[in-house]
C-alpha positions in Angstrom: -128.8 51.7 158.9 -130.8 54.5 157.3 -133.6 56.0 159.3 -137.3 55.9 158.4 -137.2 59.6 157.5 -134.4 59.0 155.0 -136.4 56.1 153.4 -139.4 58.3 153.1 -137.3 61.0 151.5 -135.8 58.5 149.1 -139.3 57.2 148.1 -140.4 60.8 147.5 -137.5 61.5 145.3 -138.0 58.4 143.3 -141.7 59.1 143.0 -140.9 62.7 141.8 -138.5 61.4 139.2 -141.0 58.8 138.0 -143.7 61.5 137.8 -141.4 63.8 135.9 -140.6 61.0 133.5 -144.3 60.2 132.9 -145.1 63.9 132.5 -142.3 64.3 129.9 -143.6 61.2 128.0 -147.2 62.5 128.3 -146.1 65.9 126.9 -144.3 64.2 124.0 -147.3 62.1 123.3 -149.6 65.1 123.3 -147.2 66.9 121.0 -147.2 63.9 118.7 -151.1 63.8 118.9 -151.3 67.5 118.0 -148.9 67.0 115.1 -150.8 64.0 113.8 -154.1 65.8 114.2 -152.7 68.7 112.2 -151.5 66.4 109.5 -154.9 64.7 109.4 -156.6 68.1 109.1 -154.2 69.1 106.3 -154.9 65.8 104.4 -158.7 66.2 104.9 -158.4 69.8 103.6 -156.5 68.5 100.5 -159.1 65.8 99.9 -161.9 68.4 100.4 -160.2 70.8 98.0 -159.8 68.0 95.5 -163.5 67.3 95.6 -164.3 71.0 95.3 -162.0 71.3 92.3 -163.5 68.3 90.6 -167.1 69.7 91.2 -166.0 73.1 89.9 -164.3 71.6 86.8 -167.5 69.7 86.0 -169.8 72.6 86.5 -167.4 74.9 84.6 -167.2 72.6 81.6 -171.0 72.4 81.5 -171.3 76.2 81.7 -168.7 76.7 78.9 -170.6 74.3 76.7 -174.0 75.8 77.3 -173.0 79.4 76.9 -170.6 78.9 74.0 -173.2 79.6 71.4 -173.8 83.1 72.9 -170.1 84.1 72.7 -168.0 85.3 69.9 -165.6 82.7 68.4 -162.5 82.3 70.5 -164.0 84.1 73.5 -163.7 82.2 76.8 -166.4 82.6 79.4 -164.8 83.8 82.7 -166.2 81.6 85.5 -165.4 82.2 89.2 -166.3 79.7 91.9 -166.8 81.3 95.3 -167.5 79.9 98.7 -168.8 82.7 100.9 -169.4 80.2 103.8 -165.7 79.1 103.8 -164.6 82.7 103.5 -166.8 83.7 106.5 -165.0 81.0 108.6 -161.6 82.7 107.9 -163.2 86.1 108.7 -164.4 84.5 112.0 -167.9 85.4 111.2 -169.1 81.8 111.4 -167.7 78.5 112.6 -167.1 75.2 110.8 -166.2 71.8 112.2 -165.4 70.2 108.9 -162.4 70.7 106.6 -161.6 74.2 105.5 -160.5 75.7 102.2 -157.6 78.1 102.1 -158.5 81.8 101.7 -157.3 81.7 98.1 -159.3 78.5 97.4 -162.5 80.2 98.5 -162.4 82.2 95.3 -163.3 85.4 97.0 -160.0 87.2 96.6 -159.8 86.3 92.9 -163.4 87.4 92.4 -162.8 90.7 94.1 -159.7 91.3 92.0 -161.7 90.5 88.8 -164.5 92.8 89.8 -162.1 95.6 90.5 -160.5 95.0 87.1 -163.9 95.4 85.4 -164.7 98.6 87.3 -161.3 100.2 87.0 -161.7 101.5 83.4 -165.0 103.2 84.3 -163.6 104.7 87.5 -160.7 106.0 85.5 -162.9 107.5 82.9 -165.0 109.2 85.6 -161.9 110.8 87.1 -160.6 111.8 83.7 -163.9 113.4 82.7 -164.1 115.2 86.0 -160.7 116.7 85.6 -160.4 117.3 81.9 -164.0 118.5 81.5 -165.7 119.7 84.6 -162.8 121.1 86.6 -161.1 122.5 83.5 -164.3 124.2 82.3 -164.9 125.7 85.7 -161.5 127.2 86.0 -161.4 128.5 82.4 -165.0 129.9 82.8 -164.1 131.8 86.0 -160.9 132.9 84.3 -162.9 134.3 81.3 -165.2 136.2 83.7 -162.2 137.6 85.6 -160.3 138.9 82.5 -160.5 142.4 81.0 -161.9 142.5 77.5 -161.5 145.3 75.1 -164.4 147.7 74.3 -166.9 146.1 71.9 -164.5 143.1 71.4 -167.1 140.6 72.5 -169.8 141.9 70.3 -167.4 142.0 67.4 -166.4 138.4 67.9 -170.0 137.3 67.4 -169.7 134.4 69.9 -173.4 133.7 70.4 -174.1 133.8 66.7 -171.2 131.4 66.0 -172.5 129.1 68.8 -175.9 129.1 67.2 -174.4 127.9 63.9 -172.6 125.1 65.7 -175.8 124.0 67.4 -177.5 123.9 64.0 -174.8 121.7 62.6 -175.2 119.3 65.5 -179.0 119.1 64.9 -178.5 118.2 61.3 -175.8 115.6 62.1 -178.1 113.9 64.7 -181.1 113.8 62.3 -178.9 112.2 59.6 -177.4 109.7 62.1 -180.8 108.5 63.3 -182.1 108.1 59.7 -179.0 106.1 58.7 -179.3 103.8 61.8 -182.9 103.0 61.1 -182.2 102.3 57.4 -179.2 100.0 58.3 -181.3 98.0 60.8 -184.1 97.4 58.3 -181.8 96.6 55.4 -179.5 94.4 57.6 -180.3 91.9 60.2 -184.1 92.3 60.1 -184.2 91.8 56.3 -182.0 88.7 56.7 -184.3 87.2 59.4 -187.4 87.8 57.2 -185.6 86.4 54.1 -184.7 83.2 56.1 -188.2 82.8 57.6 -189.1 79.7 55.6 -185.8 77.9 56.4 -186.1 78.9 60.1 -189.7 77.7 60.1 -188.5 74.3 58.8 -186.3 74.1 61.9 -189.3 74.9 64.1 -191.4 72.2 62.6 -188.6 69.7 62.7 -188.3 70.1 66.5 -192.1 70.0 66.8 -192.0 66.6 65.2 -189.6 65.3 67.8 -192.0 66.5 70.6 -195.1 64.7 69.3 -193.2 61.6 68.4 -189.9 59.9 69.3 -189.2 59.5 73.0 -191.7 62.0 74.3 -194.6 60.4 76.2 -197.9 62.3 76.0 -197.9 63.0 79.7 -194.3 64.2 79.6 -195.3 66.5 76.8 -198.3 67.8 78.8 -196.0 68.4 81.9 -193.6 70.5 79.8 -196.4 72.3 78.1 -197.8 73.4 81.5 -194.4 74.9 82.3 -194.3 76.8 78.9 -191.8 74.3 77.6 -189.1 75.0 80.2 -189.1 72.0 82.6 -187.4 68.8 83.5 -188.6 65.4 84.7 -187.0 62.1 85.9 -187.4 60.6 82.4 -186.8 63.7 80.4 -183.8 66.0 81.1 -184.0 69.7 81.2 -185.3 71.3 78.0 -186.2 74.7 76.8 -188.6 74.3 73.9 -188.6 77.9 72.8 -184.8 77.9 72.5 -184.9 74.7 70.5 -187.6 76.0 68.2 -185.4 78.9 67.2 -182.1 77.1 67.4 -181.7 77.0 63.6 -182.5 80.7 63.3 -180.1 81.5 66.0 -177.3 79.5 64.5 -177.8 80.3 60.8 -179.0 83.9 60.9 -178.9 85.8 64.2 -175.3 85.0 65.3 -173.7 85.6 61.9 -175.8 88.7 61.1 -175.2 90.2 64.5 -171.5 90.5 63.9 -171.7 91.5 60.2 -175.0 93.3 59.5 -175.6 95.4 62.6 -174.0 98.8 62.3 -171.2 99.5 64.9 -172.9 101.3 67.8 -171.0 104.6 67.1 -170.6 104.6 63.4 -173.1 107.3 62.5 -173.1 109.2 65.8 -169.3 109.2 65.6 -169.6 111.1 62.3 -172.0 113.7 63.9 -169.7 114.0 67.0 -166.6 114.4 64.8 -168.2 117.1 62.7 -169.4 119.0 65.8 -166.1 118.9 67.7 -164.3 119.8 64.5 -166.4 123.0 64.2 -165.8 123.9 67.8 -162.1 123.4 67.5 -162.0 125.7 64.5 -163.7 128.5 66.3 -160.5 129.9 68.0 -158.8 130.0 64.6 -161.7 131.8 63.0 -162.0 134.3 65.8 -158.3 135.0 65.8 -158.5 136.4 62.3 -161.0 139.1 63.4 -159.6 142.6 64.4 -161.4 142.4 67.8 -159.3 139.4 68.9 -156.3 141.7 69.4 -157.9 143.0 72.7 -159.4 139.7 73.7 -157.8 136.9 75.8 -158.2 134.2 73.1 -156.3 131.6 75.0 -159.0 131.5 77.6 -161.7 131.0 75.0 -159.6 128.1 73.7 -159.5 126.6 77.2 -163.3 126.8 77.5 -163.9 125.2 74.1 -161.3 122.5 74.7 -162.8 121.5 78.0 -166.3 121.3 76.4 -164.9 119.1 73.5 -163.5 116.8 76.2 -167.0 116.8 77.8 -168.7 116.0 74.5 -166.3 113.1 73.8 -166.8 111.8 77.3 -170.6 111.9 76.9 -170.2 110.0 73.6 -168.1 107.3 75.2 -170.4 107.0 78.2 -173.6 106.7 76.1 -171.9 104.4 73.7 -171.0 102.0 76.5 -174.6 102.0 77.7 -175.8 101.4 74.1 -173.5 98.4 73.6 -174.6 96.9 76.9 -178.3 97.1 76.0 -177.5 95.8 72.5 -176.0 92.7 74.1 -179.1 92.2 76.2 -181.2 92.5 73.0 -179.3 89.7 71.5 -179.9 87.5 74.5 -183.6 88.3 74.2 -183.5 87.2 70.6 -181.9 83.8 71.3 -182.9 82.7 74.8 -186.0 81.5 76.6 -186.8 83.9 79.4 -189.9 86.0 80.1 -188.3 89.1 78.4 -187.3 87.2 75.3 -189.1 87.9 72.0 -190.0 84.3 70.9 -191.1 83.5 74.4 -193.5 86.5 74.4 -194.8 85.4 71.0 -195.5 81.8 72.3 -197.1 82.9 75.6 -200.7 83.0 74.3 -200.4 79.4 73.2 -199.1 78.1 76.5 -201.7 80.2 78.4 -204.5 78.6 76.3 -203.2 75.1 76.9 -203.0 75.6 80.6 -206.8 75.8 80.8 -207.1 72.2 79.4 -208.3 69.4 81.8 -209.8 66.0 81.4 -209.6 63.3 78.8 -207.8 64.2 75.6 -206.1 67.3 77.1 -202.6 66.0 75.9 -203.7 65.7 72.3 -205.4 69.1 72.4 -202.3 70.9 73.7 -200.3 69.3 70.9 -202.9 70.6 68.4 -202.8 74.1 70.1 -199.0 74.2 69.7 -199.1 73.1 66.0 -201.8 75.7 65.2 -199.9 78.5 67.0 -196.6 77.7 65.2 -198.2 77.5 61.7 -201.0 80.0 61.9 -199.9 82.8 64.3 -196.3 83.1 63.0 -194.5 83.5 66.3 -191.2 83.7 64.4 -192.4 86.7 62.5 -193.7 88.4 65.7 -190.4 87.8 67.4 -188.6 89.4 64.5 -190.9 92.4 64.8 -190.2 92.7 68.5 -186.5 92.5 67.8 -186.8 95.3 65.2 -188.7 97.5 67.6 -186.1 96.9 70.3 -183.1 97.7 68.0 -184.8 100.9 66.8 -185.8 102.0 70.4 -182.3 101.4 71.7 -180.7 103.4 69.0 -183.2 106.3 69.4 -182.8 106.2 73.2 -179.0 106.3 72.9 -179.3 109.2 70.4 -181.7 111.1 72.6 -179.5 110.8 75.7 -176.4 111.8 73.8 -178.3 114.7 72.2 -179.4 115.9 75.7 -175.8 115.8 77.0 -174.4 117.6 74.0 -177.1 120.3 74.1 -176.4 120.9 77.8 -172.7 121.3 77.1 -173.4 123.7 74.2 -175.9 125.6 76.5 -173.1 125.9 79.1 -170.8 127.5 76.5 -173.6 129.9 75.6 -174.0 130.8 79.3 -170.3 131.6 79.6 -170.4 133.8 76.5 -173.5 135.6 77.8 -171.7 136.3 81.1 -168.9 137.9 79.2 -171.4 140.0 77.2 -172.8 141.4 80.5 -169.5 142.9 81.4 -170.6 146.4 80.6 -173.1 146.6 83.5 -170.7 145.4 86.2 -170.3 147.4 89.5 -167.1 148.5 91.0 -167.3 145.7 93.6 -167.6 143.1 90.8 -164.6 144.6 89.1 -162.5 144.4 92.3 -163.6 140.7 92.8 -162.6 139.9 89.2 -159.1 141.2 89.7 -158.7 139.3 93.0 -159.9 136.1 91.5 -157.6 136.6 88.4 -154.6 136.9 90.7 -155.5 133.5 92.3 -156.1 131.9 88.9 -152.7 133.0 87.7 -151.2 130.7 90.3 -153.8 127.9 90.1 -154.0 127.4 86.3 -150.4 126.0 85.9 -151.2 123.4 88.5 -154.3 122.3 86.6 -152.3 122.1 83.4 -149.6 120.0 85.2 -152.2 117.6 86.6 -153.8 117.2 83.2 -150.4 116.4 81.7 -149.7 113.8 84.4 -153.1 112.2 83.8 -152.3 111.9 80.1 -149.0 110.2 80.9 -150.7 107.7 83.3 -153.3 106.9 80.6 -150.6 106.3 78.0 -148.7 104.1 80.3 -151.5 101.9 81.6 -154.5 102.2 79.3 -153.5 103.2 75.8 -152.0 99.8 75.1 
């Protein structure tokens, strides 16, 4: 007969086996619970993403429809939906108890990639300009200073006189370009706007008739008028009166004329730049025919001039890009309803006068103010004048900035030629320094040329497509 001690041991073993069994079942249930919770989170995340995608699709379609009139035919407006809050959760900057979007679904990586793609060409141009213009000009200028020139060779070449002639050519080219741009603006889009003034005014009055009649209650009209026509109420959806007033002008005149009657930004300045760089490129050939060139390192002069031509072309590209960007903003100001827009400025006095109205009959008086302003003060004509001023000012500003860059480059060439002319007064120490620097440049210049060739290959492979 088993003793009491054996019975206790047997009970303990059975209890341990039962506890182990329950612990194993409990662990399996917990694993199952975690798995189900994970599946639930995944399903909630899918549902959340589905809702986000539906909202984004709706907003994207509305944006595409609203902005389509401001785009060229066939151009698709790029839209990026970004959730900084969801991205911050993944970066462990903040916490969120609800469902999460994946990192890709937050839109931040795609937006960052798109922004980098936009910036890459400008970054590339900046690197290319630095190497092919600034670095190359520095090395060739130092090299020109370090070389030995024959007696009276520099004076015989007439470098400064020839540079003065090139500068005169540039001045004439710039004056001609500015005059041609002004004439093209006046004879192109501005003339078209003024010729279509009567038809555009008919569109203005047609929309005015819908404001004072139709579904517009007088108090809704007054509420919109107090907000300069840009408002929304529960009964009336969002409206921009000023955009609707010029809608016919925008559709029938501004959009078509902008693409066909405005001169390309660089047409006339391109001619001036081409003539200038052509003259500079011909200088080495002209100098090589002189007897003094036999004792002059002409290849170094060619390097200086080639670097400066690169600098002139880079300045032209840079200023041209700035011009095109401002030109795009001018078009927006000619077709939208914002505080900087031309028709909005022309309508501002009318809304300011109406905002002073109070008391009985104020709604009718504001309607009368609007009619009087549209018919008597000619806001369409004033907006056209503002557009003409903006186009001329942008063209002149672009020309002035480009002229400033080009004249600085030409002055740098003159400075280098003047340094060569001062060679007769150098000391023995300066002569020794020249020879030492020349020995270094003999080794460095091949590397600069190799880097430049590699740069050209990269551009041809990735950018000249």
